gemmi code that builds the backbone of each chain (N, CA, C; Angstrom):
import gemmi

chains = {
    "A": [
        ("GLU", (9.819, 8.465, -14.868), (10.658, 7.445, -14.248), (10.243, 7.264, -12.785)),
        ("VAL", (10.025, 6.019, -12.408), (9.667, 5.728, -11.015), (10.868, 5.980, -10.103)),
        ("GLN", (10.641, 6.741, -9.046), (11.702, 6.975, -8.066), (11.143, 6.827, -6.658)),
        ("LEU", (11.919, 6.174, -5.815), (11.612, 6.035, -4.393), (12.859, 6.465, -3.634)),
        ("VAL", (12.710, 7.471, -2.781), (13.863, 8.011, -2.067), (13.582, 7.988, -0.571)),
        ("GLU", (14.333, 7.140, 0.141), (14.178, 7.033, 1.591), (15.030, 8.074, 2.304)),
        ("SER", (14.603, 8.436, 3.488), (15.367, 9.346, 4.341), (14.975, 9.084, 5.788)),
        ("GLY", (15.751, 9.677, 6.707), (15.413, 9.583, 8.113), (16.242, 8.603, 8.922)),
        ("GLY", (17.101, 7.856, 8.248), (17.942, 6.909, 8.980), (19.006, 7.616, 9.796)),
        ("GLY", (19.684, 6.848, 10.630), (20.742, 7.433, 11.448), (21.073, 6.547, 12.630)),
        ("LEU", (21.870, 7.095, 13.531), (22.286, 6.389, 14.739), (21.347, 6.724, 15.888)),
        ("VAL", (20.844, 5.687, 16.545), (19.925, 5.885, 17.671), (20.272, 4.879, 18.757)),
        ("LYS", (20.042, 5.264, 19.998), (20.333, 4.382, 21.132), (19.225, 3.342, 21.305)),
        ("PRO", (19.568, 2.195, 21.862), (18.522, 1.191, 22.143), (17.407, 1.810, 22.963)),
        ("GLY", (16.173, 1.483, 22.582), (15.002, 2.052, 23.232), (14.522, 3.333, 22.584)),
        ("GLY", (15.309, 3.881, 21.689), (14.959, 5.138, 21.036), (13.985, 4.972, 19.895)),
        ("SER", (13.692, 6.090, 19.243), (12.723, 6.123, 18.145), (13.323, 6.802, 16.930)),
        ("LEU", (12.748, 6.473, 15.786), (13.170, 7.058, 14.524), (11.988, 6.991, 13.573)),
        ("ARG", (11.870, 7.984, 12.693), (10.818, 7.958, 11.684), (11.450, 8.007, 10.307)),
        ("LEU", (11.187, 6.980, 9.524), (11.682, 6.920, 8.154), (10.619, 7.450, 7.201)),
        ("SER", (11.096, 8.075, 6.129), (10.200, 8.559, 5.079), (10.643, 8.001, 3.737)),
        ("CYS", (9.703, 7.880, 2.836), (9.991, 7.454, 1.469), (9.193, 8.362, 0.541)),
        ("ALA", (9.893, 9.157, -0.253), (9.245, 10.059, -1.198), (9.141, 9.386, -2.552)),
        ("ALA", (7.932, 9.312, -3.075), (7.688, 8.620, -4.340), (7.405, 9.616, -5.462)),
        ("SER", (7.844, 9.283, -6.652), (7.563, 10.111, -7.816), (7.586, 9.252, -9.072)),
        ("GLY", (6.988, 9.770, -10.137), (7.013, 9.075, -11.415), (5.894, 8.077, -11.620)),
        ("PHE", (4.981, 7.978, -10.652), (3.833, 7.085, -10.789), (2.722, 7.582, -9.882)),
        ("THR", (1.529, 7.028, -10.069), (0.379, 7.423, -9.256), (0.450, 6.696, -7.917)),
        ("PHE", (1.084, 7.348, -6.967), (1.384, 6.728, -5.664), (0.123, 6.168, -5.013)),
        ("SER", (-0.963, 6.894, -5.099), (-2.191, 6.508, -4.394), (-2.807, 5.219, -4.927)),
        ("SER", (-2.296, 4.698, -6.029), (-2.842, 3.479, -6.627), (-2.082, 2.214, -6.238)),
        ("TYR", (-1.007, 2.378, -5.495), (-0.120, 1.239, -5.230), (0.022, 0.928, -3.747)),
        ("SER", (0.014, -0.367, -3.417), (0.423, -0.800, -2.090), (1.926, -0.631, -1.967)),
        ("MET", (2.381, -0.372, -0.758), (3.799, -0.123, -0.506), (4.272, -0.957, 0.679)),
        ("ASN", (5.552, -1.188, 0.717), (6.139, -2.018, 1.769), (7.456, -1.431, 2.260)),
        ("TRP", (7.860, -1.878, 3.439), (9.217, -1.678, 3.930), (9.873, -3.050, 4.040)),
        ("VAL", (11.101, -3.131, 3.547), (11.911, -4.349, 3.613), (13.270, -3.924, 4.170)),
        ("ARG", (13.854, -4.721, 5.046), (15.135, -4.339, 5.615), (16.202, -5.391, 5.361)),
        ("GLN", (17.443, -4.952, 5.496), (18.589, -5.839, 5.274), (19.670, -5.484, 6.289)),
        ("ALA", (19.889, -6.388, 7.234), (20.955, -6.191, 8.214), (22.304, -6.250, 7.499)),
        ("PRO", (23.320, -5.591, 8.035), (24.625, -5.549, 7.375), (25.152, -6.939, 7.028)),
        ("GLY", (25.440, -7.165, 5.753), (25.974, -8.440, 5.302), (24.991, -9.597, 5.330)),
        ("LYS", (23.719, -9.295, 5.541), (22.700, -10.346, 5.669), (21.691, -10.287, 4.521)),
        ("GLY", (20.687, -11.156, 4.618), (19.654, -11.219, 3.597), (18.530, -10.223, 3.839)),
        ("LEU", (17.484, -10.381, 3.058), (16.354, -9.456, 3.083), (15.255, -9.951, 4.022)),
        ("GLU", (14.613, -9.023, 4.704), (13.514, -9.352, 5.619), (12.366, -8.379, 5.387)),
        ("TRP", (11.192, -8.908, 5.045), (10.007, -8.064, 4.929), (9.625, -7.522, 6.297)),
        ("VAL", (9.256, -6.234, 6.351), (8.955, -5.577, 7.621), (7.465, -5.238, 7.752)),
        ("SER", (6.912, -4.570, 6.729), (5.547, -4.090, 6.864), (4.975, -3.738, 5.498)),
        ("SER", (3.644, -3.788, 5.400), (2.980, -3.418, 4.154), (1.746, -2.585, 4.444)),
        ("ILE", (1.371, -1.753, 3.477), (0.188, -0.916, 3.595), (-0.471, -0.844, 2.227)),
        ("SER", (-1.782, -1.012, 2.209), (-2.502, -0.959, 0.943), (-2.629, 0.481, 0.454)),
        ("SER", (-3.122, 0.643, -0.751), (-3.146, 1.965, -1.390), (-3.942, 2.994, -0.594)),
        ("SER", (-5.017, 2.556, 0.037), (-5.858, 3.494, 0.795), (-5.665, 3.357, 2.300)),
        ("SER", (-4.633, 2.632, 2.696), (-4.309, 2.399, 4.117), (-5.313, 1.494, 4.819)),
        ("SER", (-6.161, 0.823, 4.057), (-7.173, -0.030, 4.673), (-6.583, -1.313, 5.254)),
        ("TYR", (-5.518, -1.787, 4.635), (-4.902, -3.048, 5.079), (-3.447, -2.788, 5.445)),
        ("ILE", (-3.102, -3.164, 6.653), (-1.757, -2.958, 7.171), (-1.294, -4.243, 7.837)),
        ("TYR", (-0.055, -4.630, 7.546), (0.502, -5.858, 8.108), (1.923, -5.602, 8.591)),
        ("TYR", (2.322, -6.400, 9.594), (3.670, -6.278, 10.153), (4.296, -7.657, 10.327)),
        ("ALA", (5.621, -7.703, 10.227), (6.338, -8.894, 10.628), (6.242, -9.029, 12.142)),
        ("ASP", (6.257, -10.265, 12.629), (6.172, -10.481, 14.080), (7.306, -9.769, 14.813)),
        ("SER", (8.458, -9.663, 14.166), (9.638, -9.092, 14.817), (9.493, -7.598, 15.129)),
        ("VAL", (8.539, -6.928, 14.481), (8.383, -5.482, 14.702), (6.981, -5.113, 15.191)),
        ("LYS", (6.088, -6.078, 15.242), (4.702, -5.810, 15.627), (4.652, -5.184, 17.018)),
        ("GLY", (3.884, -4.114, 17.138), (3.749, -3.426, 18.413), (4.803, -2.352, 18.636)),
        ("ARG", (5.832, -2.324, 17.796), (6.898, -1.319, 17.952), (6.964, -0.378, 16.749)),
        ("PHE", (6.655, -0.897, 15.557), (6.729, -0.100, 14.322), (5.312, 0.213, 13.844)),
        ("THR", (5.169, 1.380, 13.198), (3.890, 1.772, 12.605), (4.132, 2.292, 11.196)),
        ("ILE", (3.470, 1.674, 10.231), (3.556, 2.122, 8.846), (2.384, 3.060, 8.562)),
        ("SER", (2.635, 4.063, 7.741), (1.563, 4.969, 7.335), (1.934, 5.592, 5.997)),
        ("ARG", (0.988, 6.285, 5.414), (1.235, 6.949, 4.134), (0.394, 8.199, 4.035)),
        ("ASP", (0.843, 9.130, 3.210), (0.102, 10.349, 2.920), (0.037, 10.451, 1.401)),
        ("ASN", (-1.079, 10.051, 0.827), (-1.184, 10.027, -0.632), (-1.138, 11.431, -1.239)),
        ("ALA", (-1.545, 12.430, -0.478), (-1.483, 13.804, -0.985), (-0.045, 14.274, -1.121)),
        ("LYS", (0.821, 13.706, -0.305), (2.236, 14.086, -0.324), (3.106, 13.039, -1.015)),
        ("ASN", (2.472, 11.999, -1.567), (3.228, 10.922, -2.237), (4.331, 10.368, -1.343)),
        ("SER", (3.979, 10.114, -0.112), (4.984, 9.697, 0.869), (4.544, 8.507, 1.700)),
        ("LEU", (5.527, 7.676, 2.019), (5.356, 6.504, 2.882), (6.217, 6.720, 4.119)),
        ("TYR", (5.743, 6.228, 5.258), (6.476, 6.438, 6.506), (6.597, 5.133, 7.284)),
        ("LEU", (7.616, 5.112, 8.160), (7.745, 4.017, 9.111), (8.195, 4.628, 10.443)),
        ("GLN", (7.293, 4.631, 11.405), (7.624, 5.088, 12.747), (8.160, 3.905, 13.532)),
        ("MET", (9.385, 4.023, 14.019), (10.030, 2.916, 14.709), (10.292, 3.329, 16.160)),
        ("ASN", (9.668, 2.621, 17.074), (9.836, 2.878, 18.509), (10.499, 1.683, 19.188)),
        ("SER", (10.972, 1.899, 20.398), (11.580, 0.819, 21.194), (12.616, 0.051, 20.376)),
        ("LEU", (13.495, 0.786, 19.731), (14.452, 0.161, 18.822), (15.450, -0.711, 19.565)),
        ("ARG", (15.840, -1.794, 18.904), (16.778, -2.770, 19.453), (17.986, -2.892, 18.529)),
        ("ALA", (19.053, -3.457, 19.047), (20.258, -3.634, 18.233), (19.953, -4.445, 16.975)),
        ("GLU", (19.063, -5.409, 17.106), (18.743, -6.274, 15.960), (17.894, -5.582, 14.900)),
        ("ASP", (17.505, -4.346, 15.147), (16.801, -3.565, 14.122), (17.785, -2.827, 13.204)),
        ("THR", (19.068, -2.924, 13.527), (20.092, -2.291, 12.692), (20.056, -2.892, 11.292)),
        ("ALA", (19.869, -2.043, 10.286), (19.708, -2.525, 8.916), (19.571, -1.346, 7.967)),
        ("VAL", (19.704, -1.645, 6.689), (19.274, -0.718, 5.653), (17.791, -0.974, 5.426)),
        ("TYR", (17.005, 0.080, 5.472), (15.565, -0.028, 5.266), (15.211, 0.487, 3.877)),
        ("TYR", (14.556, -0.391, 3.103), (14.131, -0.048, 1.756), (12.609, 0.118, 1.719)),
        ("CYS", (12.147, 1.104, 0.976), (10.728, 1.098, 0.627), (10.616, 0.443, -0.748)),
        ("ALA", (9.539, -0.267, -0.951), (9.372, -1.032, -2.175), (7.918, -0.983, -2.634)),
        ("ARG", (7.741, -0.840, -3.940), (6.405, -0.773, -4.514), (5.921, -2.162, -4.893)),
        ("VAL", (4.662, -2.437, -4.589), (4.057, -3.714, -4.974), (3.702, -3.672, -6.448)),
        ("ILE", (4.057, -4.752, -7.148), (3.850, -4.815, -8.588), (2.372, -5.002, -8.921)),
        ("THR", (2.014, -4.482, -10.072), (0.700, -4.757, -10.648), (0.923, -5.467, -11.970)),
        ("ILE", (0.403, -6.687, -12.084), (0.598, -7.484, -13.296), (-0.736, -7.582, -14.030)),
        ("PHE", (-0.755, -7.071, -15.250), (-1.981, -7.050, -16.056), (-3.140, -6.456, -15.250)),
        ("GLY", (-2.817, -5.392, -14.509), (-3.845, -4.689, -13.756), (-4.210, -5.323, -12.432)),
        ("VAL", (-3.562, -6.409, -12.076), (-3.879, -7.099, -10.830), (-2.756, -6.887, -9.825)),
        ("VAL", (-3.112, -6.375, -8.646), (-2.120, -6.183, -7.588), (-1.635, -7.541, -7.107)),
        ("THR", (-0.336, -7.687, -7.005), (0.262, -8.939, -6.541), (0.969, -8.671, -5.219)),
        ("PRO", (0.280, -8.827, -4.091), (0.875, -8.504, -2.783), (2.168, -9.255, -2.550)),
        ("GLY", (3.129, -8.546, -1.985), (4.371, -9.190, -1.609), (5.399, -9.299, -2.697)),
        ("LEU", (5.082, -8.852, -3.899), (6.017, -8.892, -5.021), (6.360, -7.452, -5.386)),
        ("PHE", (7.669, -7.140, -5.461), (8.103, -5.750, -5.533), (8.850, -5.455, -6.826)),
        ("ASP", (8.370, -4.419, -7.546), (9.019, -4.111, -8.819), (9.965, -2.920, -8.743)),
        ("TYR", (9.767, -2.003, -7.815), (10.675, -0.877, -7.655), (11.044, -0.741, -6.188)),
        ("TRP", (12.333, -0.476, -5.972), (12.862, -0.302, -4.631), (13.621, 1.029, -4.574)),
        ("GLY", (13.626, 1.634, -3.388), (14.490, 2.780, -3.188), (15.918, 2.322, -2.945)),
        ("GLN", (16.811, 3.277, -2.715), (18.216, 2.948, -2.468), (18.492, 2.621, -1.007)),
        ("GLY", (17.511, 2.869, -0.155), (17.642, 2.475, 1.241), (18.204, 3.573, 2.133)),
        ("THR", (17.884, 3.453, 3.418), (18.425, 4.352, 4.436), (18.885, 3.499, 5.608)),
        ("LEU", (20.080, 3.791, 6.112), (20.687, 2.953, 7.149), (20.243, 3.395, 8.535)),
        ("VAL", (19.767, 2.437, 9.296), (19.414, 2.651, 10.700), (20.381, 1.849, 11.549)),
        ("THR", (21.065, 2.526, 12.447), (22.015, 1.864, 13.348), (21.555, 2.076, 14.782)),
        ("VAL", (21.314, 0.983, 15.490), (20.874, 1.050, 16.884), (22.030, 0.584, 17.751)),
        ("SER", (22.613, 1.528, 18.461), (23.794, 1.215, 19.260), (23.963, 2.256, 20.349)),
        ("SER", (24.489, 1.800, 21.479), (24.751, 2.730, 22.577), (26.133, 3.349, 22.440)),
    ],
    "B": [
        ("GLU", (5.804, -19.952, 9.088), (6.293, -19.241, 7.932), (7.146, -20.174, 7.064)),
        ("ILE", (7.139, -19.885, 5.769), (7.902, -20.727, 4.835), (9.373, -20.315, 4.857)),
        ("VAL", (10.237, -21.290, 5.089), (11.680, -21.046, 5.073), (12.229, -21.450, 3.705)),
        ("LEU", (12.984, -20.545, 3.107), (13.608, -20.808, 1.812), (15.107, -21.012, 2.010)),
        ("THR", (15.618, -22.127, 1.468), (17.034, -22.444, 1.587), (17.666, -22.431, 0.202)),
        ("GLN", (18.635, -21.558, 0.004), (19.286, -21.437, -1.293), (20.627, -22.165, -1.299)),
        ("SER", (20.941, -22.753, -2.436), (22.233, -23.416, -2.590), (22.729, -23.242, -4.012)),
        ("PRO", (24.066, -23.229, -4.202), (25.053, -23.155, -3.117), (25.101, -21.749, -2.511)),
        ("GLY", (25.917, -21.589, -1.467), (26.063, -20.265, -0.891), (26.830, -19.339, -1.815)),
        ("THR", (27.852, -19.904, -2.459), (28.667, -19.157, -3.414), (28.905, -20.025, -4.640)),
        ("LEU", (28.840, -19.393, -5.800), (29.068, -20.075, -7.067), (30.194, -19.321, -7.779)),
        ("SER", (31.298, -20.008, -8.029), (32.439, -19.373, -8.701), (32.480, -19.835, -10.147)),
        ("LEU", (32.241, -18.912, -11.062), (32.152, -19.247, -12.474), (32.852, -18.178, -13.303)),
        ("SER", (33.091, -18.511, -14.558), (33.715, -17.570, -15.494), (32.657, -16.988, -16.425)),
        ("PRO", (32.894, -15.787, -16.941), (31.967, -15.225, -17.936), (31.770, -16.214, -19.079)),
        ("GLY", (30.525, -16.319, -19.539), (30.193, -17.240, -20.611), (29.692, -18.586, -20.117)),
        ("GLU", (29.957, -18.908, -18.850), (29.498, -20.180, -18.302), (28.023, -20.101, -17.888)),
        ("ARG", (27.458, -21.262, -17.642), (26.063, -21.383, -17.217), (26.012, -21.441, -15.699)),
        ("ALA", (25.069, -20.700, -15.117), (24.882, -20.703, -13.668), (23.532, -21.320, -13.333)),
        ("THR", (23.536, -22.221, -12.360), (22.299, -22.854, -11.900), (22.185, -22.665, -10.395)),
        ("LEU", (21.164, -21.927, -9.975), (20.947, -21.609, -8.567), (19.682, -22.311, -8.094)),
        ("SER", (19.739, -22.833, -6.877), (18.620, -23.603, -6.343), (17.964, -22.897, -5.163)),
        ("CYS", (16.669, -23.081, -5.039), (15.902, -22.536, -3.916), (14.904, -23.608, -3.492)),
        ("ARG", (15.017, -24.048, -2.250), (14.125, -25.091, -1.735), (13.288, -24.525, -0.604)),
        ("ALA", (11.983, -24.769, -0.668), (11.051, -24.261, 0.342), (10.701, -25.330, 1.365)),
        ("SER", (10.447, -24.887, 2.610), (10.118, -25.812, 3.699), (8.716, -26.404, 3.543)),
        ("GLN", (7.885, -25.768, 2.737), (6.570, -26.295, 2.375), (6.204, -25.758, 1.002)),
        ("SER", (5.203, -26.348, 0.408), (4.852, -26.000, -0.957), (4.519, -24.510, -1.098)),
        ("VAL", (5.056, -23.906, -2.139), (4.804, -22.487, -2.413), (3.526, -22.354, -3.230)),
        ("SER", (2.576, -21.643, -2.662), (1.249, -21.498, -3.259), (1.302, -20.913, -4.662)),
        ("SER", (0.668, -21.599, -5.614), (0.521, -21.097, -6.987), (1.838, -20.673, -7.625)),
        ("SER", (2.919, -21.329, -7.220), (4.248, -20.984, -7.754), (4.548, -19.500, -7.607)),
        ("TYR", (4.137, -18.922, -6.495), (4.430, -17.519, -6.211), (5.867, -17.412, -5.693)),
        ("LEU", (6.792, -17.640, -6.611), (8.203, -17.629, -6.279), (8.902, -16.629, -7.196)),
        ("ALA", (9.699, -15.746, -6.613), (10.403, -14.705, -7.373), (11.901, -14.804, -7.131)),
        ("TRP", (12.641, -14.237, -8.058), (14.095, -14.120, -7.925), (14.486, -12.658, -8.098)),
        ("TYR", (15.401, -12.216, -7.238), (15.936, -10.854, -7.302), (17.459, -10.920, -7.421)),
        ("GLN", (18.003, -9.900, -8.069), (19.448, -9.738, -8.166), (19.834, -8.502, -7.347)),
        ("GLN", (20.906, -8.601, -6.594), (21.381, -7.432, -5.852), (22.889, -7.288, -6.020)),
        ("LYS", (23.302, -6.104, -6.432), (24.720, -5.776, -6.532), (25.119, -4.931, -5.337)),
        ("PRO", (26.418, -4.912, -4.978), (26.855, -4.179, -3.785), (26.405, -2.729, -3.802)),
        ("GLY", (25.828, -2.305, -2.691), (25.403, -0.923, -2.550), (24.152, -0.564, -3.317)),
        ("GLN", (23.497, -1.553, -3.919), (22.294, -1.287, -4.701), (21.089, -2.000, -4.112)),
        ("ALA", (19.933, -1.531, -4.509), (18.698, -2.190, -4.114), (18.498, -3.466, -4.938)),
        ("PRO", (17.704, -4.387, -4.434), (17.382, -5.581, -5.234), (16.617, -5.211, -6.504)),
        ("ARG", (16.763, -6.059, -7.511), (16.107, -5.867, -8.811), (15.326, -7.133, -9.115)),
        ("LEU", (14.053, -6.993, -9.431), (13.218, -8.144, -9.736), (13.601, -8.741, -11.083)),
        ("LEU", (13.883, -10.049, -11.084), (14.231, -10.757, -12.322), (13.087, -11.637, -12.816)),
        ("ILE", (12.598, -12.481, -11.920), (11.630, -13.528, -12.257), (10.496, -13.505, -11.242)),
        ("TYR", (9.264, -13.682, -11.697), (8.126, -13.854, -10.808), (7.278, -15.012, -11.315)),
        ("GLY", (6.406, -15.515, -10.449), (5.593, -16.663, -10.849), (6.431, -17.853, -11.248)),
        ("ALA", (7.604, -17.963, -10.644), (8.578, -19.044, -10.851), (9.289, -18.987, -12.197)),
        ("SER", (8.612, -18.492, -13.255), (9.224, -18.595, -14.579), (8.996, -17.395, -15.499)),
        ("SER", (8.292, -16.382, -15.038), (8.030, -15.209, -15.894), (9.092, -14.149, -15.663)),
        ("ARG", (9.675, -13.687, -16.763), (10.685, -12.624, -16.632), (10.027, -11.279, -16.423)),
        ("ALA", (10.605, -10.479, -15.524), (10.110, -9.131, -15.303), (10.480, -8.254, -16.508)),
        ("THR", (9.865, -7.095, -16.572), (10.091, -6.175, -17.684), (11.567, -5.821, -17.821)),
        ("GLY", (12.087, -5.971, -19.044), (13.460, -5.559, -19.320), (14.529, -6.563, -18.946)),
        ("ILE", (14.141, -7.721, -18.454), (15.142, -8.730, -18.052), (15.555, -9.560, -19.266)),
        ("PRO", (16.861, -9.688, -19.518), (17.331, -10.440, -20.694), (16.913, -11.902, -20.641)),
        ("ASP", (16.778, -12.511, -21.828), (16.281, -13.882, -21.865), (17.335, -14.916, -21.476)),
        ("ARG", (18.537, -14.478, -21.142), (19.508, -15.451, -20.599), (19.129, -15.859, -19.167)),
        ("PHE", (18.231, -15.096, -18.545), (17.719, -15.450, -17.221), (16.429, -16.260, -17.391)),
        ("SER", (16.376, -17.417, -16.748), (15.154, -18.206, -16.787), (14.924, -18.866, -15.439)),
        ("GLY", (13.647, -19.045, -15.116), (13.280, -19.681, -13.862), (12.405, -20.888, -14.118)),
        ("SER", (12.502, -21.848, -13.224), (11.678, -23.049, -13.350), (11.400, -23.616, -11.974)),
        ("GLY", (10.508, -24.604, -11.955), (10.212, -25.294, -10.710), (8.787, -25.104, -10.251)),
        ("SER", (8.423, -25.867, -9.243), (7.100, -25.787, -8.634), (7.133, -26.510, -7.299)),
        ("GLY", (6.075, -26.324, -6.515), (6.020, -27.007, -5.225), (7.049, -26.468, -4.250)),
        ("THR", (8.089, -27.254, -4.024), (9.124, -26.844, -3.063), (10.503, -26.634, -3.691)),
        ("ASP", (10.658, -26.943, -4.959), (11.974, -26.842, -5.588), (11.958, -25.941, -6.814)),
        ("PHE", (12.821, -24.934, -6.768), (12.869, -23.922, -7.817), (14.316, -23.675, -8.240)),
        ("THR", (14.467, -23.249, -9.487), (15.793, -23.029, -10.042), (15.830, -21.742, -10.847)),
        ("LEU", (16.910, -20.997, -10.682), (17.210, -19.859, -11.554), (18.420, -20.255, -12.388)),
        ("THR", (18.292, -20.103, -13.691), (19.390, -20.413, -14.594), (19.796, -19.166, -15.360)),
        ("ILE", (21.089, -18.923, -15.404), (21.646, -17.864, -16.248), (22.427, -18.594, -17.325)),
        ("SER", (21.961, -18.514, -18.552), (22.491, -19.397, -19.596), (23.966, -19.125, -19.914)),
        ("ARG", (24.316, -17.869, -20.062), (25.705, -17.486, -20.317), (25.985, -16.230, -19.510)),
        ("LEU", (26.861, -16.351, -18.520), (27.124, -15.244, -17.621), (27.808, -14.080, -18.338)),
        ("GLU", (27.223, -12.901, -18.147), (27.831, -11.661, -18.606), (28.530, -11.013, -17.410)),
        ("PRO", (29.511, -10.145, -17.648), (30.227, -9.510, -16.522), (29.298, -8.837, -15.521)),
        ("GLU", (28.193, -8.283, -16.004), (27.267, -7.573, -15.111), (26.374, -8.506, -14.285)),
        ("ASP", (26.463, -9.822, -14.526), (25.609, -10.767, -13.806), (26.210, -11.228, -12.481)),
        ("PHE", (27.453, -10.860, -12.221), (28.076, -11.295, -10.970), (27.507, -10.440, -9.834)),
        ("ALA", (26.801, -11.119, -8.946), (25.987, -10.435, -7.941), (25.461, -11.481, -6.955)),
        ("VAL", (24.629, -11.025, -6.027), (23.934, -11.936, -5.119), (22.487, -12.082, -5.600)),
        ("TYR", (21.992, -13.314, -5.549), (20.638, -13.607, -6.003), (19.814, -14.161, -4.839)),
        ("TYR", (18.614, -13.614, -4.697), (17.705, -14.040, -3.640), (16.421, -14.600, -4.247)),
        ("CYS", (15.952, -15.706, -3.683), (14.604, -16.141, -4.021), (13.659, -15.621, -2.945)),
        ("GLN", (12.395, -15.492, -3.300), (11.368, -14.976, -2.386), (10.055, -15.671, -2.686)),
        ("GLN", (9.343, -16.071, -1.642), (7.993, -16.578, -1.859), (7.007, -15.514, -1.400)),
        ("TYR", (5.981, -15.306, -2.199), (4.979, -14.289, -1.869), (3.578, -14.875, -1.900)),
        ("GLY", (3.495, -16.197, -1.734), (2.199, -16.856, -1.737), (1.596, -17.008, -0.372)),
        ("SER", (2.445, -16.933, 0.667), (1.975, -17.086, 2.045), (2.532, -15.965, 2.897)),
        ("SER", (1.717, -15.501, 3.824), (2.163, -14.445, 4.715), (2.827, -15.050, 5.945)),
        ("PRO", (3.995, -14.540, 6.362), (4.705, -13.413, 5.762), (5.531, -13.822, 4.544)),
        ("GLU", (5.708, -12.867, 3.622), (6.607, -13.117, 2.505), (8.009, -13.344, 3.068)),
        ("THR", (8.716, -14.314, 2.512), (10.041, -14.622, 3.033), (11.048, -14.731, 1.889)),
        ("PHE", (12.310, -14.478, 2.253), (13.405, -14.528, 1.299), (14.386, -15.637, 1.688)),
        ("GLY", (15.086, -16.158, 0.695), (16.199, -17.047, 0.974), (17.393, -16.235, 1.450)),
        ("GLN", (18.435, -16.930, 1.852), (19.601, -16.250, 2.407), (20.548, -15.734, 1.334)),
        ("GLY", (20.299, -16.104, 0.087), (21.084, -15.590, -1.030), (22.151, -16.540, -1.533)),
        ("THR", (22.436, -16.449, -2.830), (23.560, -17.134, -3.477), (24.414, -16.076, -4.154)),
        ("LYS", (25.696, -16.068, -3.825), (26.610, -15.127, -4.452), (27.235, -15.784, -5.682)),
        ("VAL", (27.104, -15.129, -6.815), (27.761, -15.598, -8.035), (28.992, -14.715, -8.233)),
        ("GLU", (30.162, -15.329, -8.100), (31.403, -14.571, -8.177), (32.251, -15.019, -9.359)),
        ("ILE", (33.139, -14.132, -9.760), (34.015, -14.434, -10.891), (35.119, -15.386, -10.447)),
        ("LYS", (35.254, -16.471, -11.211), (36.282, -17.462, -10.902), (37.654, -16.981, -11.380)),
    ],
}
model = gemmi.Model(1)
for chain_id, residues in chains.items():
    chain = gemmi.Chain(chain_id)
    for i, (resn, *xyz) in enumerate(residues, 1):
        res = gemmi.Residue()
        res.name, res.seqid = resn, gemmi.SeqId(i, " ")
        for name, pos in zip(("N", "CA", "C"), xyz):
            atom = gemmi.Atom()
            atom.name, atom.element = name, gemmi.Element(name[0])
            atom.pos, atom.b_iso = gemmi.Position(*pos), 0.0
            res.add_atom(atom)
        chain.add_residue(res)
    model.add_chain(chain)
structure = gemmi.Structure()
structure.add_model(model)
structure.setup_entities()
């Protein structure tokens, strides 16, 4: 069974840092691109960042570029999001999500499995 | 970036009724790379439809998607109690991938 379990969320002051983790199991993690998607309280979904299976390709939303860093450790089946210079508008539930493979073809930006999310609250 | 506008914001229907949800894009969605997700309170989103009209694995056939270009529709033929939720459309044909603001389907 595919499982994605996020951790590392919490309350942080504006300007602070936080590192999120996503532990993957039930599939060959090293074969899949992964993403972070966030959802502000009571709001819709916003794509944050993506990383290819071998970390060769990394992308960020403009809203987090230069402040967030995505990474992965395939030996540990883990995905990370280092968040620096946090702002109030970064307050959200952060989900890790697996990119789907359809008939053996990776489909970037389309997500078939999501974790349950971890809440990040940026407030003084 | 492509902006997706969903309508209506809220749909009040009874179990057994048909639900029709709309998603309009600010520009043409490449290769009909349009998906629909369902989200229930406190849960992660669940992929329902991709490629505008293909059902994801395990999705009941009462869910169907249609459309192309800038106008897309999700139809739930007969609402089951478990279908009352928020539905999001997403385009994944152009970077950055973007989501609509959601349509809430609530029990009338």
